[in-house]
N, C-alpha and C positions, 0 to 999 in steps of 0.2 A: 923381861922387857927392861931395856935401859931406862935411865931417868926420863927421857922423853922419847924413847924408842929410836934414838939416832946416835950419831957419833959426835963427840966434842972435840973439836980442833983435830980431827983425824984419829982420835983415840976412842976405843970402845968405852962406853959409859958403864959403870957398875950396875948390875941388875938391883932394882929396888922393889920388884914384885915377883912372885912366883905364880904360875898358873897351876892350880891345885885341883882342877877339874873343870867340868862343863855342866850347865844346866841347859838342856836343849842345844842350841848352837852358840851359846854365849859362854865365853871363858869366865871362870871364877878365879879371882886374884886374891893373893894374900900378900900384905906388904912385908918387906924385909927391913931390918935395922931401924925399927921404931916407926916405920911408915904404917899409918892406919887407914888413910883415906885412899880412894881410887885416884888414878892420875888425872890431871886436868887436860892433858892432851893424849891422844891415841892416833898413831900412824898406821896401825895394823888392824884395828877392829872398830866396829860402829857402836859397840856396847861392851861393858864389863859388869860383873856381879861381885859383890863382897857378901860374905856370910858371917854370922855371929859365931863365936867359938862353939856353940852347940850344934852349928850346921844349919840353923834356920836363916832365912833371907834377911839381910840387913840393908843392902843398897844396890840399886841398878843406876849406872851412869851411861847416858847416851851421848854421842858425839856427832858434830856436824861434818859436812863434806870437807871443811877446812881444818878438821881434826881436833876442834876445841869442844869441851864439855858444853852441852846445851840444856840438859835435863837430868835431874836426879829424882829417882823414886826411892824413898826412905822408909823403914819401919823401925820406929823407936818412939820413946816418950818425946812429945813436942809441946812444951808449955805454951807456946804462942797459939796453939790450937786448943788449949784447955785440957790437954791430956798429961796430967801429972802422975798418973798411977799405971796407966796402960799404954803400950805402944800403939801407934796409929799409922796407917799407910798414908803417906803425903808426898807431895812433890815440890821441887824448887827448880826454877829456870835461871838461866844466866844471860847476862848482857855484857858486851864488851865495848871498851872504848877509853880514850885517854882521860876522860873526865873521872874514871873510877880509879880508886887506890889499887895499884898492881894491874891496872887495865881491865879488871873484871868486877862484876856485881852479881852476887847470888841473891835472888829474890827470896822473901820470907816464905815460909811453908804455906801451902794450900792443900786442903783435903783432897785426896785422890779422886778424880772424876770417874764416872762409870765407864767412859770411853777408854781412858788410860788403864783402868782395872781390866776390862775385857782384853785389851791389847797386850798386856804384860803379865796377867795372872798366872800363866804357866811357869813363870820364873820365880814366883813367891813361895819357895820351898819352906814348908813347915808352918805357913800362915793360913789360918782359917777365918774367912770374913763372912 
């Protein structure tokens, strides 16, 4: 996938992610050249997954119909939720608008709801809740 999955002024954009597999029907991406996070835009998929180096789930990002990130489900230590020793499944949502720095605002972490857990648990490779 290119920088934004597109062309830049008619030229191919260098790849910044490799697809390293799939979990179910979702591509698992690995960043290249120091990229650690999943892309903020996707023109080819509605979701991507990122794994930890040991192969366990780290993050799932969902995209809207206009190709922008709308939801992250993460599994790591989250001090704002009081988890300083053990990872916890949680989520963040995004808002867009000119009033936000860089046009995007990522909301603080919330504990994963039962509904979200049921909907996405098949992708949480290596996590036992």
